[in-house]
KEFIKE-93163 format. One record per atom (N, C-alpha, C): x, y, z. Coordinates in pm, whole numbers, padded with zeros to 5 digits, always signed. Layout:
! residues N
XYZ ...
//
This chain:
! residues 298
+16658+20974-00462 +16541+21026-00390 +16414+20963-00443 +16400+20954-00577 +16280+20894-00634 +16264+20751-00588 +16377+20677-00581 +16372+20539-00535 +16323+20532-00391 +16373+20623-00306 +16330+20624-00167 +16181+20653-00154 +16130+20747-00236 +15988+20778-00230 +15905+20658-00272 +15953+20586-00371 +15882+20467-00416 +15877+20363-00304 +15990+20344-00235 +15995+20248-00126 +15905+20290-00010 +15900+20420+00018 +15814+20469+00126 +15667+20442+00095 +15631+20457-00030 +15491+20448-00066 +15445+20305-00095 +15538+20213-00108 +15500+20075-00138 +15434+20013-00016 +15332+19933-00039 +15256+19872+00071 +15323+19742+00115 +15434+19756+00186 +15505+19638+00235 +15432+19577+00355 +15459+19448+00378 +15408+19381+00498 +15507+19402+00612 +15465+19367+00732 +15550+19389+00849 +15648+19274+00871 +15771+19310+00913 +15863+19211+00967 +15808+19166+01102 +15829+19040+01135 +15776+18988+01261 +15833+19064+01382 +15751+19083+01481 +15797+19141+01607 +15864+19032+01689 +15977+19064+01750 +16046+18970+01836 +16078+19039+01968 +16035+18977+02078 +16047+19040+02210 +16164+18985+02289 +16227+19074+02366 +16335+19038+02459 +16298+19102+02593 +16242+19026+02683 +16197+19082+02810 +16108+19205+02785 +16157+19324+02818 +16073+19443+02807 +16105+19527+02684 +16181+19472+02590 +16209+19545+02466 +16179+19456+02347 +16187+19510+02229 +16153+19433+02110 +16224+19491+01988 +16221+19414+01880 +16264+19464+01750 +16173+19402+01645 +16195+19439+01520 +16104+19395+01415 +15990+19494+01400 +15881+19449+01342 +15758+19528+01321 +15769+19627+01206 +15888+19649+01151 +15899+19751+01048 +15832+19706+00919 +15784+19801+00842 +15724+19769+00712 +15793+19845+00599 +15920+19874+00620 +15999+19940+00516 +16147+19920+00547 +16231+19956+00451 +16375+19945+00470 +16423+20048+00573 +16544+20032+00627 +16590+20119+00736 +16595+20266+00700 +16560+20349+00798 +16579+20494+00796 +16496+20567+00690 +16392+20502+00640 +16300+20571+00549 +16185+20636+00624 +16176+20605+00752 +16071+20663+00835 +16124+20660+00978 +16101+20765+01054 +16159+20776+01188 +16115+20662+01280 +15995+20610+01259 +15943+20506+01349 +15949+20367+01286 +16021+20354+01173 +16016+20228+01100 +16091+20116+01170 +16200+20146+01237 +16284+20042+01295 +16316+20071+01441 +16335+19965+01514 +16393+19976+01647 +16514+19883+01647 +16629+19936+01605 +16749+19853+01602 +16806+19841+01743 +16855+19723+01775 +16908+19696+01908 +17058+19669+01899 +17129+19711+02003 +17274+19692+02011 +17304+19594+02124 +17379+19490+02092 +17423+19393+02194 +17572+19413+02218 +17611+19411+02344 +17754+19414+02378 +17795+19271+02415 +17900+19224+02349 +17939+19084+02363 +18040+19064+02475 +18021+18955+02547 +18108+18914+02656 +18153+18771+02629 +18281+18744+02642 +18332+18608+02624 +18349+18539+02759 +18311+18414+02763 +18328+18334+02884 +18476+18321+02918 +18559+18308+02815 +18704+18301+02831 +18766+18404+02737 +18876+18466+02778 +18943+18561+02690 +18993+18486+02567 +18948+18525+02448 +18995+18455+02327 +19144+18476+02305 +19209+18377+02248 +19349+18392+02212 +19363+18506+02111 +19465+18587+02128 +19489+18695+02035 +19397+18814+02051 +19332+18826+02167 +19244+18941+02189 +19322+19071+02177 +19265+19166+02108 +19332+19294+02085 +19365+19365+02216 +19484+19425+02220 +19523+19504+02336 +19432+19624+02356 +19373+19672+02247 +19281+19786+02256 +19155+19745+02333 +19105+19626+02305 +18989+19576+02379 +19026+19552+02526 +19143+19495+02548 +19187+19470+02686 +19197+19600+02764 +19249+19703+02700 +19262+19832+02765 +19125+19893+02795 +19032+19881+02700 +18898+19940+02718 +18820+19871+02828 +18840+19740+02843 +18763+19663+02942 +18833+19655+03077 +18964+19682+03078 +19037+19679+03204 +19040+19542+03267 +19044+19538+03398 +19054+19410+03469 +18930+19323+03451 +18818+19384+03409 +18694+19308+03391 +18709+19197+03288 +18803+19213+03195 +18818+19114+03090 +18868+18980+03145 +18925+18982+03265 +18980+18859+03325 +18876+18775+03397 +18755+18829+03414 +18651+18757+03487 +18517+18782+03418 +18452+18677+03366 +18328+18700+03292 +18219+18766+03374 +18217+18743+03505 +18116+18809+03589 +18139+18960+03593 +18265+19001+03605 +18296+19144+03605 +18270+19206+03468 +18301+19131+03365 +18278+19178+03228 +18128+19201+03206 +18045+19109+03255 +17900+19122+03242 +17849+19242+03322 +17904+19263+03441 +17863+19380+03521 +17894+19509+03446 +18012+19514+03384 +18049+19632+03305 +17951+19650+03189 +17920+19541+03118 +17829+19548+03004 +17689+19590+03047 +17648+19546+03165 +17514+19577+03215 +17498+19726+03244 +17611+19795+03266 +17606+19938+03297 +17617+20026+03172 +17643+19966+03057 +17657+20045+02935 +17521+20077+02876 +17525+20146+02764 +17403+20186+02694 +17357+20081+02594 +17413+19959+02602 +17370+19850+02514 +17229+19806+02551 +17156+19757+02453 +17021+19706+02478 +17023+19563+02529 +17122+19486+02483 +17131+19343+02514 +17274+19308+02555 +17287+19198+02629 +17419+19142+02658 +17427+19006+02589 +17535+18986+02515 +17555+18861+02441 +17673+18787+02505 +17643+18676+02573 +17749+18597+02637 +17786+18481+02546 +17912+18479+02504 +17960+18371+02417 +18039+18271+02499 +17991+18148+02503 +18058+18042+02580 +18161+17975+02490 +18273+18042+02472 +18376+18000+02377 +18470+17897+02438 +18413+17787+02482 +18493+17681+02544 +18555+17592+02437 +18647+17506+02479 +18719+17424+02383 +18706+17275+02410 +18655+17238+02528 +18645+17097+02561 +18510+17066+02625 +18470+16941+02614 +18343+16897+02672 +18347+16904+02825 +18465+16891+02881 +18478+16896+03028 +18438+17031+03086 +18438+17135+03004 +18403+17269+03052 +18252+17296+03054 +18174+17208+02998 +18031+17234+02981 +17958+17247+03114 +17983+17158+03207 +17913+17164+03336 +17941+17296+03408 +18063+17343+03397 +18100+17472+03458 +18021+17586+03391 +18004+17578+03260 +17925+17679+03187 +17780+17679+03233 +17726+17560+03255 +17587+17548+03298 +17566+17611+03434 +17657+17585+03526 +17650+17646+03659 +17658+17798+03649 +17750+17845+03568 +17767+17989+03548 +17642+18051+03488 +17586+17986+03387 +17466+18036+03320 +17350+18047+03417 +17331+17947+03497 +17221+17947+03594 +17234+18062+03692 +17356+18085+03738 +17381+18192+03835 +17368+18330+03773 +17427+18348+03656 +17438+18483+03601 +17306+18530+03542 +17225+18440+03488 +17098+18483+03428 +16995+18525+03533 +17021+18494+03659 +16937+18546+03767 +16966+18694+03794 +17089+18736+03759 +17136+18868+03800 +17134+18973+03689 +17150+18931+03564 +17162+19028+03454 +17030+19102+03437 +17039+19234+03434 +16919+19316+03418 +16876+19326+03272 +16971+19331+03182 +16938+19349+03041 +16896+19216+02978 +16817+19222+02869 +16790+19101+02792 +16921+19035+02750 +16920+18902+02743 +17045+18827+02732 +17044+18729+02615 +17155+18729+02542 +17179+18631+02436 +17284+18533+02488 +17261+18404+02468 +17357+18301+02506 +17399+18228+02380 +17526+18237+02344 +17572+18168+02224 +17678+18065+02259 +17681+17960+02179 +17770+17848+02204 +17912+17872+02158 +17984+17761+02143 +18128+17766+02118 +18164+17774+01970 +18065+17766+01881 +18089+17757+01737 +18170+17633+01702 +18150+17528+01782 +18211+17398+01754 +18097+17297+01761 +18064+17237+01649 +17944+17154+01640 +17941+17042+01743 +18055+16976+01764 +18057+16865+01858 +18027+16909+02001 +18064+17033+02036 +18035+17085+02169 +17895+17146+02176 +17856+17218+02072 +17729+17291+02078 +17609+17200+02084 +17615+17081+02024 +17500+16991+02035 +17474+16949+02179 +17577+16955+02265 +17559+16925+02407 +17537+17053+02487 +17616+17154+02456 +17616+17278+02533 +17486+17356+02519 +17437+17375+02397 +17320+17461+02375 +17197+17412+02449 +17162+17282+02444 +17046+17237+02522 +17062+17262+02671 +17184+17248+02722 +17205+17268+02866 +17197+17416+02903 +17245+17504+02817 +17230+17647+02843 +17082+17685+02844 +17006+17633+02748 +16864+17664+02739 +16790+17619+02865 +16827+17501+02916 +16759+17447+03034 +16800+17519+03162 +16922+17569+03168 +16971+17629+03292 +16941+17777+03304 +16908+17843+03194 +16880+17988+03198 +16759+18015+03287 +16771+18117+03371 +16668+18146+03471 +16570+18254+03425 +16573+18286+03298 +16478+18382+03240 +16473+18356+03090 +16381+18424+03022 +16378+18413+02877 +16507+18471+02820 +16573+18394+02734 +16695+18439+02668 +16682+18416+02519 +16786+18453+02448 +16797+18421+02307 +16914+18325+02294 +16890+18210+02231 +16988+18102+02227 +17041+18085+02086 +17172+18069+02072 +17229+18047+01939 +17368+17983+01950 +17428+17959+01837 +17361+17969+01708 +17325+17828+01663 +17206+17819+01596 +17156+17690+01550 +17178+17682+01399 +17255+17583+01358 +17282+17560+01216 +17219+17428+01172 +17210+17409+01042 +17144+17289+00991 +17212+17162+01040 +17343+17167+01059 +17417+17048+01101 +17383+17001+01241 +17332+17091+01326 +17306+17050+01465 +17160+17065+01507 +17073+17119+01420 +16939+17152+01468 +16864+17029+01519 +16885+16911+01457 +16815+16790+01502 +16859+16749+01642 +16982+16783+01678 +17035+16746+01808 +16984+16836+01920 +16942+16958+01887 +16906+17055+01992 +16759+17092+01992 +16686+17055+01887 +16551+17108+01869 +16456+17068+01981 +16464+16945+02028 +16371+16900+02132 +16388+16979+02261 +16509+17021+02288 +16535+17096+02412 +16493+17242+02401 +16466+17289+02280 +16435+17430+02259 +16288+17458+02232 +16218+17364+02172 +16083+17396+02124 +15982+17415+02236 +16008+17358+02353 +15913+17374+02464 +15956+17483+02562 +16053+17564+02523 +16095+17678+02606 +16037+17806+02545 +16059+17919+02614 +16017+18047+02556 +16136+18127+02504 +16250+18060+02487 +16369+18128+02437 +16355+18159+02288 +16412+18273+02247 +16427+18301+02105 +16543+18218+02051 +16542+18194+01920 +16640+18108+01857 +16712+18184+01746 +16846+18180+01746 +16924+18238+01637 +16956+18127+01536 +16904+18143+01414 +16924+18043+01309 +17031+18094+01213 +17143+18024+01208 +17257+18067+01125 +17267+17983+00999 +17300+18051+00889 +17328+17983+00763 +17441+18058+00694 +17512+17991+00601 +17613+18065+00523 +17547+18180+00448 +17626+18273+00399 +17572+18396+00339 +17499+18360+00209 +17371+18319+00224 +17292+18275+00109 +17145+18284+00147 +17066+18352+00068 +16925+18374+00101 +16847+18243+00103 +16878+18152+00012 +16805+18025+00007 +16835+17937+00128 +16960+17938+00172 +16996+17858+00290 +16937+17920+00417 +16929+18054+00421 +16863+18119+00535 +16717+18077+00544 +16651+18073+00431 +16511+18030+00428 +16499+17882+00467 +16591+17801+00419 +16584+17657+00444 +16593+17624+00593 +16686+17687+00666 +16698+17656+00808 +16574+17702+00884 +16513+17812+00840 +16390+17858+00906 +16275+17761+00881 +16267+17707+00762 +16165+17607+00732 +16186+17483+00818 +16309+17437+00827 +16338+17318+00908 +16301+17339+01054 +16334+17457+01108 +16304+17484+01248 +16154+17493+01274 +16081+17559+01185 +15936+17571+01206 +15868+17436+01189 +15913+17356+01094 +15855+17222+01077 +15884+17132+01197 +15993+17162+01267 +16028+17083+01386 +15960+17133+01512 +15884+17244+01503 +15806+17288+01618 +15844+17422+01677 +15940+17495+01619 +15977+17628+01668 +15885+17732+01603 +15820+17814+01684 +15734+17919+01630 +15818+18019+01551 +15767+18061+01435 +15842+18152+01349 +15871+18285+01417 +15784+18326+01509 +15807+18455+01576 +15906+18445+01692 +15975+18331+01703 +16086+18317+01798 +16220+18306+01728 +16222+18314+01596 +16344+18293+01518 +16408+18426+01477 +16540+18433+01490 +16620+18545+01440 +16712+18490+01331 +16719+18559+01220 +16806+18517+01109 +16948+18568+01131 +17044+18477+01126 +17186+18513+01130 +17248+18473+00996 +17273+18569+00907 +17328+18535+00775 +17479+18513+00774 +17543+18517+00893 +17686+18485+00905 +17771+18579+00820 +17776+18703+00865 +17838+18811+00787 +17990+18805+00789 +18052+18890+00706 +18196+18914+00711 +18222+19055+00760 +18345+19083+00798 +18380+19217+00846 +18406+19313+00730 +18418+19439+00763 +18447+19542+00665 +18573+19505+00586 +18560+19503+00453 +18672+19468+00368 +18692+19319+00348 +18610+19237+00413 +18627+19092+00407 +18491+19025+00379 +18432+19062+00267 +18304+19003+00230 +18184+19078+00280 +18205+19195+00340 +18092+19272+00392 +17996+19312+00281 +18049+19344+00164 +17961+19387+00055 +17864+19277+00015 +17912+19152+00016 +17825+19040-00016 +17721+19020+00094 +17765+19028+00219 +17671+19015+00331 +17565+19125+00325 +17607+19245+00290 +17514+19359+00280 +17403+19327+00180 +17442+19276+00064 +17342+19249-00040 +17249+19135+00000 +17303+19035+00070 +17219+18923+00115 +17118+18969+00219 +17162+19053+00313 +17070+19105+00415 +16960+19187+00348 +16997+19270+00251 +16896+19347+00178 +16795+19255+00110 +16844+19150+00049 +16754+19058-00022 +16662+18985+00076 +16717+18943+00189 +16633+18878+00291 +16527+18975+00340 +16568+19097+00370 +16474+19196+00422 +16363+19226+00321 +16400+19245+00195 +16300+19274+00093 +16204+19157+00075 +16257+19034+00076 +16170+18917+00062 +16071+18910+00178 +16119+18940+00300 +16030+18940+00415 +15924+19048+00405 +15964+19166+00364 +15870+19277+00351 +15766+19251+00242 +15805+19171+00144 +15712+19140+00035 +15624+19020+00066 +15639+18963+00188 +15543+18862+00231 +15595+18721+00248 +15726+18698+00229 +15779+18564+00249 +15785+18534+00399 +15701+18445+00446 +15689+18421+00590 +15805+18341+00648 +15890+18287+00563 +16008+18219+00612 +16132+18306+00604 +16114+18434+00566 +16225+18529+00565 +16185+18663+00627 +16072+18666+00698 +16028+18794+00754 +16057+18804+00904 +16163+18737+00946 +16209+18745+01085 +16314+18856+01097 +16333+18910+01217 +16443+19005+01239 +16578+18940+01211 +16677+19023+01183 +16811+18977+01145 +16912+19024+01248 +17007+18936+01283 +17116+18971+01374 +17249+18962+01299 +17342+19053+01331 +17475+19052+01271 +17580+19059+01382 +17669+18963+01386 +17775+18961+01486 +17895+19041+01433 +17878+19172+01433 +17977+19261+01372 +18109+19261+01447 +18104+19256+01580 +18226+19265+01659 +18322+19150+01635 +18269+19028+01637 +18355+18911+01618 +18425+18916+01484 +18354+18961+01381 +18413+18966+01247 +18512+19082+01233 +18476+19199+01284 +18561+19317+01266 +18695+19301+01335 +18697+19244+01454 +18822+19237+01530 +18914+19125+01484 +18868+19044+01388 +18955+18942+01329 +19043+19001+01219 +19006+19116+01167 +19069+19166+01046 +19207+19224+01071 +19288+19223+00967 +19422+19279+00975 +19416+19427+01013 +19321+19499+00956 +19312+19643+00978 +19283+19678+01123 +19217+19588+01196 +19186+19611+01337 +19297+19562+01430 +19396+19490+01374 +19500+19430+01459 +19642+19475+01427 +19668+19504+01298 +19806+19528+01256 +19858+19663+01305 +19977+19664+01357 +20039+19787+01405 +20146+19839+01310 +20220+19749+01245 +20327+19790+01155 +20271+19809+01015 +20205+19922+00997 +20140+19951+00868 +20171+20094+00828 +20130+20130+00708 +20148+20266+00658 +20081+20366+00752 +20148+20477+00784 +20088+20578+00873 +19953+20630+00823 +19930+20618+00693 +19803+20663+00638 +19684+20584+00687 +19710+20469+00747 +19600+20389+00804 +19544+20455+00930 +19617+20547+00988 +19568+20615+01107 +19610+20547+01235 +19579+20613+01347 +19614+20559+01478 +19542+20427+01504 +19614+20332+01561 +19561+20198+01583 +19432+20199+01664 +19429+20275+01773 +19312+20276+01862 +19187+20324+01789 +19203+20431+01712 +19089+20486+01638 +19048+20394+01525 +19148+20343+01453 +19121+20259+01337 +19045+20132+01376 +19085+20067+01484 +19023+19940+01523 +18877+19959+01561 +18849+20061+01640 +18710+20086+01680 +18628+20126+01558 +18687+20208+01469 +18616+20248+01348 +18583+20128+01259 +18674+20028+01257 +18649+19911+01173 +18525+19835+01224 +18515+19825+01355 +18396+19761+01413 +18272+19847+01390 +18286+19976+01411 +18173+20067+01396 +18119+20066+01253 +18208+20074+01155 +18163+20078+01016 +18102+19945+00973 +18156+19836+01026 +18094+19705+00998 +17951+19703+01053 +17934+19748+01178 +17802+19746+01241 +17706+19842+01172 +17752+19963+01139 +17666+20061+01071 +17621+20009+00935 +17711+19942+00865 +17675+19888+00734 +17566+19782+00748 +17577+19697+00849 +17479+19592+00867 +17341+19648+00905 +17341+19753+00987 +17215+19818+01023 +17152+19883+00900 +17235+19949+00819 +17185+20015+00700 +17129+19913+00601 +17189+19794+00595 +17140+19689+00506 +17006+19633+00553 +16981+19638+00686 +16855+19587+00736 +16863+19505+00862 +16983+19489+00920 +16994+19412+01044 +16919+19482+01156 +16845+19405+01234 +16770+19459+01347 +16853+19462+01474 +16953+19373+01482 +17037+19362+01601 +17182+19352+01554 +17271+19427+01617 +17414+19410+01592 +17483+19384+01725 +17576+19289+01723 +17653+19256+01842 +17795+19306+01823 +17845+19385+01921 +17979+19444+01912 +18056+19416+02040 +18186+19449+02037 +18274+19415+02148 +18326+19534+02227 +18344+19647+02162 +18405+19763+02231 +18295+19853+02288 +18301+19890+02416 +18198+19977+02474 +18180+20109+02400 +18290+20166+02347 +18277+20293+02273 +18192+20275+02147 +18202+20157+02086 +18123+20132+01966 +17973+20141+01996 +17935+20097+02114 +17794+20106+02154 +17747+20251+02149 +17828+20341+02205 +17788+20482+02210 +17785+20545+02071 +17885+20513+01989 +17887+20567+01853 +17767+20516+01773 +17735+20387+01791 +17622+20328+01720 +17491+20392+01763 +17481+20421+01892 +17359+20486+01943 +17338+20620+01873 +17446+20694+01856 +17436+20822+01787 +17403+20803+01640 +17462+20702+01577 +17435+20676+01435 +17287+20645+01414 +17232+20557+01496 +17091+20518+01482 +17000+20637+01505 +17034+20717+01604 +16951+20833+01638 +16949+20937+01527 +17065+20957+01464 +17078+21069+01369 +17067+21030+01223 +17062+20899+01195 +17059+20857+01055 +16930+20899+00985 
//
């Protein structure tokens, strides 16, 4: 309690405000949940352009037939209580890029919620795909993920747009700062950057990610202008990779598979918010509702 009072009374600086159409995050001048108005955490529901190999049957059941068509999946996500929709273009070949561009142009005209567009997480594809997504989007979006290995290839296509940029680095505070410096020196305004510290799921490096997010947040609050951007955590992608969210032949003490898998995603997301993440991206619609209650009541 004494520590919390000290943090409340400390004259911290503000985290940068970052806008998404008609909503925003950032602006806080303290760590999470120390003041009712300190944070506006946002929840993104993730949609895959293609069904990933090994997708959990629990996710398939929750999404129903919508999982077979990205347009239907997006319509479902648009009706949920999520603040943002995160479309991941998880393609595998360069031949698929033109199709993604056509899809992006069409769908960004229709989506009501603020939209995140993320690439394939394959450097050879993303250096081509990300600039084309940025150019084809029919509204302000958030584009990612930009890593040091590809930023020189995509920067010219991004700096003259009004899109927000997700800057990803391995789980390291110095590397997070370095990519932000590189992007701002290349012409990206600091108030368009979101920090992605590349987290791990619950039980798989989450504790280390938690401490790094805390350190980034504290450095930003104490005035470091290259670390005072909002933070995003892709909790869903990490949580659903884990054995605990997928394994069925386990000790009964692990609990029912359906409950356990959603809880693994939920606890990963809650931990990241508690550490200081401003945005969490998840996959299961129920997680959105549970997270909404957590943020409201924390």
